[in-house]
C-alpha positions in Angstrom: -65.6 55.7 -9.4 -62.7 55.4 -11.9 -63.6 53.6 -15.3 -59.9 53.9 -16.5 -59.1 55.1 -20.0 -61.9 54.5 -22.6 -61.2 51.8 -25.5 -63.0 53.8 -27.8 -60.5 56.0 -30.3 -61.9 59.9 -29.9 -60.9 62.4 -32.9 -62.8 65.0 -34.2 -61.7 64.1 -37.7 -63.4 60.5 -37.2 -66.5 62.0 -35.7 -66.7 64.4 -38.7 -66.1 61.3 -41.1 -69.1 59.3 -39.4 -71.3 62.9 -39.2 -70.8 62.9 -43.0 -71.3 59.0 -43.6 -74.2 58.9 -41.2 -76.4 61.0 -43.8 -76.1 58.1 -46.3 -76.0 55.3 -43.6 -77.8 54.6 -41.0 -75.4 52.3 -38.4 -77.8 52.2 -35.2 -75.0 53.5 -32.8 -77.9 54.9 -30.9 -79.6 51.1 -30.1 -75.7 50.1 -28.6 -75.0 53.1 -26.9 -79.1 52.6 -25.2 -77.3 49.0 -24.4 -74.1 49.9 -22.9 -75.9 53.0 -20.8 -78.3 50.8 -19.4 -75.5 48.3 -18.3 -73.4 51.2 -16.9 -76.7 52.4 -14.6 -77.4 48.4 -13.9 -74.1 48.4 -12.4 -74.8 51.6 -10.5 -78.6 50.5 -9.0 -76.5 47.4 -7.7 -74.2 49.1 -6.2 -76.8 51.5 -4.8 -78.8 48.1 -3.5 -75.8 47.1 -1.8 -74.7 50.5 0.2 -78.6 50.2 1.3 -78.8 46.7 3.1 -74.8 47.4 4.3 -75.8 50.5 6.1 -79.5 48.8 7.2 -77.4 45.7 8.9 -74.7 48.7 10.6 -76.9 51.2 11.4 -78.6 51.5 14.4 -82.5 50.7 13.4 -84.9 53.4 13.8 -88.6 53.4 14.2 -91.3 54.2 11.5 -91.9 57.7 13.1 -88.2 58.6 13.5 -87.1 56.8 9.4 -90.0 59.5 7.9 -88.3 62.6 10.0 -85.0 61.4 9.3 -86.2 61.1 5.3 -87.6 64.5 5.5 -84.4 66.0 6.8 -82.7 64.2 3.8 -85.0 65.4 1.0 -84.7 68.8 2.3 -80.9 68.3 3.0 -81.0 67.6 -0.9 -83.2 69.9 -2.1 -81.1 72.5 -0.5 -77.3 71.3 -2.2 -79.7 71.3 -5.4 -80.8 74.6 -5.5 -77.5 76.0 -4.2 -75.5 74.0 -6.7 -77.6 75.2 -9.4 -77.8 79.2 -7.6 -73.8 79.0 -7.6 -73.7 78.1 -12.2 -76.4 80.4 -12.7 -73.8 83.1 -11.0 -70.8 82.0 -12.8 -73.1 82.1 -15.8 -73.6 85.8 -15.3 -78.1 85.2 -14.6 -77.7 86.8 -11.3 -81.6 88.0 -10.9 -82.3 83.6 -11.3 -79.1 83.2 -9.0 -80.5 85.5 -6.2 -84.8 83.7 -6.4 -82.6 80.7 -5.9 -81.2 81.8 -2.8 -84.6 83.1 -1.6 -86.0 79.8 -2.0 -83.3 78.5 -0.1 -83.3 80.4 2.5 -87.1 79.2 3.0 -85.7 75.4 2.5 -83.1 76.2 5.6 -85.9 77.4 7.9 -88.1 74.3 7.0 -85.0 72.2 7.4 -84.7 73.5 11.2 -87.9 72.4 11.6 -87.7 69.3 10.4 -83.8 68.9 12.4 -85.7 70.2 15.6 -88.7 67.2 15.4 -86.4 64.6 14.5 -84.1 65.4 17.1 -86.8 65.4 20.1 -88.3 62.6 18.7 -84.6 60.6 20.1 -82.0 60.0 22.6 -79.3 63.0 22.5 -76.8 60.1 22.2 -78.2 58.9 19.0 -78.6 62.0 17.2 -75.0 62.6 17.6 -74.7 59.1 15.8 -74.0 60.3 12.0 -76.9 58.8 10.2 -76.4 57.5 6.5 -78.4 57.2 3.4 -77.8 56.6 -0.3 -77.9 59.1 -3.2 -80.2 56.8 -5.5 -78.5 58.9 -8.6 -75.1 58.3 -8.2 -74.6 55.4 -5.3 -72.2 58.1 -2.9 -73.3 58.3 0.7 -75.0 61.3 2.1 -74.7 62.0 6.1 -77.8 64.3 7.6 -75.8 66.5 9.7 -74.0 67.2 6.3 -73.8 71.3 6.2 -75.2 73.0 2.8 -71.9 73.1 1.3 -70.9 69.4 1.8 -74.4 68.9 -0.2 -73.4 71.6 -2.4 -70.6 70.0 -3.7 -71.5 66.6 -4.1 -75.0 67.6 -5.8 -72.4 69.8 -8.0 -70.0 67.9 -8.7 -68.8 65.9 -11.7 -69.6 62.5 -10.4 -72.9 63.7 -9.5 -73.9 65.4 -12.3 -72.5 63.1 -14.9 -74.8 60.6 -13.7 -77.6 62.9 -14.3 -76.4 63.2 -17.7 -76.2 60.0 -18.1 -79.6 59.1 -16.5 -81.1 61.5 -19.0 -79.5 60.6 -22.2 -80.9 57.0 -21.1 -84.3 58.1 -20.8 -84.2 60.0 -24.0 -83.2 57.3 -26.1 -84.9 54.5 -24.1 -88.2 56.5 -25.9 -87.1 55.5 -29.2 -84.8 52.1 -28.6 -87.4 49.6 -29.6 -88.8 51.6 -32.6 -84.7 51.8 -33.3 -84.5 48.2 -33.0 -87.4 47.3 -35.3 -85.7 49.4 -38.3 -82.5 48.0 -37.4 -83.8 44.1 -37.9 -85.0 44.8 -41.2 -82.0 46.8 -42.6 -80.2 43.4 -41.3 -82.6 41.6 -42.7 -82.4 43.3 -45.9 -78.9 43.2 -45.9 -78.2 39.3 -45.7 -80.8 38.9 -48.0 -83.7 37.7 -45.3 -80.9 36.4 -43.1 -80.9 37.7 -39.7 -78.0 38.7 -38.6 -78.5 41.0 -35.4 -76.1 41.0 -32.2 -78.7 41.6 -29.6 -78.6 41.9 -25.8 -76.9 39.0 -24.4 -73.6 39.4 -26.9 -73.4 43.1 -26.3 -74.0 42.1 -22.2 -70.7 40.1 -22.9 -69.0 42.1 -24.9 -69.5 45.2 -22.4 -68.5 42.3 -19.8 -65.2 41.8 -22.1 -65.0 45.3 -21.8 -65.1 46.1 -18.5 -62.7 43.2 -17.8 -60.1 44.9 -20.2 -60.6 48.0 -18.6 -59.7 46.2 -14.6 -57.3 44.8 -15.8 -55.9 47.9 -17.5 -56.3 49.5 -13.8 -55.2 46.5 -12.1 -51.5 47.5 -14.7 -51.6 51.1 -14.4 -51.8 50.2 -10.4 -49.0 48.0 -10.6 -47.1 50.6 -13.0 -47.9 53.1 -10.2 -47.3 51.2 -7.2 -43.6 50.4 -8.5 -43.1 53.9 -9.5 -44.1 55.3 -6.1 -41.5 52.2 -4.6 -39.3 53.1 -6.6 -39.7 57.0 -5.6 -39.8 56.3 -2.0 -36.4 54.0 -2.1 -34.7 57.3 -4.0 -36.6 59.3 -1.2 -35.3 56.9 1.3 -31.7 57.0 0.0 -31.4 60.8 -0.6 -32.7 60.3 3.8 -29.9 58.2 4.5 -27.3 60.4 2.3 -28.3 63.2 4.0 -28.5 61.6 7.1 -24.9 60.7 6.4 -23.9 63.9 5.2 -25.6 64.8 9.0 -23.6 62.4 10.8 -19.7 63.4 9.0 -20.7 67.2 9.7 -21.4 66.3 13.5 -18.5 64.1 13.4 -16.3 67.0 12.0 -17.7 70.1 14.6 -17.3 67.2 17.1 -13.8 66.9 16.3 -13.2 70.6 16.0 -14.9 71.6 19.4 -12.7 68.3 20.6 -10.0 70.4 19.2 -11.2 73.5 20.6 -11.4 72.2 24.6 -7.9 70.6 24.1 -6.2 74.2 23.3 -8.3 75.3 26.0 -6.7 72.6 28.0 -3.4 73.8 27.6 -4.4 77.6 27.9 -5.4 76.7 31.4 -2.6 74.3 32.2 -0.5 77.2 30.8 -2.3 79.6 32.8 -1.9 77.7 35.8 1.3 77.7 35.3 1.8 81.5 35.5 -0.9 81.9 38.4 1.9 78.8 40.6 4.9 81.4 39.5 3.0 84.0 40.2 2.1 82.9 43.3 6.0 81.9 44.2 7.0 85.2 43.3 4.7 86.8 45.6 6.2 84.6 48.5 9.5 85.2 47.6 8.6 88.6 47.4 8.6 89.5 51.6 11.8 86.8 52.1 13.4 89.4 49.9 12.5 92.2 51.2 13.2 91.1 54.8 16.7 89.9 53.6 17.0 93.7 52.1 16.0 94.8 55.1 18.6 93.0 57.1 21.1 94.1 54.9 20.6 97.4 54.9 20.5 96.8 59.2 23.7 94.9 58.7 25.4 97.8 56.3 23.9 100.3 58.8 25.5 99.2 62.2 28.9 98.5 59.7 28.5 102.0 58.8 27.6 103.0 62.6 30.7 101.0 63.9 32.7 102.7 61.2 31.9 106.0 62.0 32.2 104.8 65.8 35.8 103.9 65.5 36.8 106.7 63.8 34.9 109.1 66.3 37.2 107.2 68.8 40.5 107.9 66.6 39.8 111.3 66.5 39.0 111.6 70.0 42.3 109.7 70.2 44.7 111.7 68.0 43.3 114.9 69.9 43.9 113.6 73.3 47.4 112.6 71.8 47.9 115.9 70.4 46.6 117.7 73.5 49.1 115.6 75.8 52.2 116.4 73.8 52.0 119.8 73.8 51.0 120.0 77.2 54.2 118.4 77.7 56.3 120.8 75.6 54.8 123.7 77.9 56.2 121.8 80.5 59.8 121.3 79.5 59.6 124.9 78.4 58.9 125.8 81.6 
């Protein structure tokens, strides 16, 4: 529940001035406070009645016996939650013994709750038991579930909302004890101040003022919500713009990477092309190498044959020369004889 910002001024200096002025004059502010708290609590009670009516219309109707057992589980769960919240508060205040004593009582209540839950479970089908059975808190009109664990209940009963309503209800009960007497005293004071004429602002006027105050508070809340929505919308637009910018930067980086990748692929293609040309040249040289070898072999063979022929001719000339010399010498010898 959000009532918005309090329209009154909360200042310690003004409070000190009021306390000092109250010693000489009675302003009867406790009556105004009583009527304001009554309006506030009446509004809470209306919400509680409306929530109960809504649950009666939406939840599955149970028999009187099952409803009684469910209420027993709810009551034990509420006692556990209240005592657990109180034990935690005592532990934080340093009252360890009292906290341990309350924890012992909580253990006993848990045993009773387990038995009550078993009786409740046995009194209805399993499918119906799994459904959450809700009830409305009589203090702050919040919803409580029959399957809520102890931690959840302790957070509720020890929460600011529930404790705040307890404080308001206790203060209202305290003020109601003296409100009738205080109203009579204020009436007498007003009559004395106005010379016997009655000038008194009653409950209807206070209701109208409270109604105007609530309307002003609601309008202030709506304006605050609109400002928050505009701010959130602006933040979302800014975030969207930042995301679009980041997306554009990422796209730009991706394009640059693609461009670099394309250049690398182009360089790789050129290197592959050069490598292919070198491989073709190597293949051609490999094909030409046997031809050159064969050509050299043929050339060598021809040279060898030419050399052999030349040697043969030389030998023939030598043989002819020796034969010629032998014939000449034979002729000379014959002539000599």
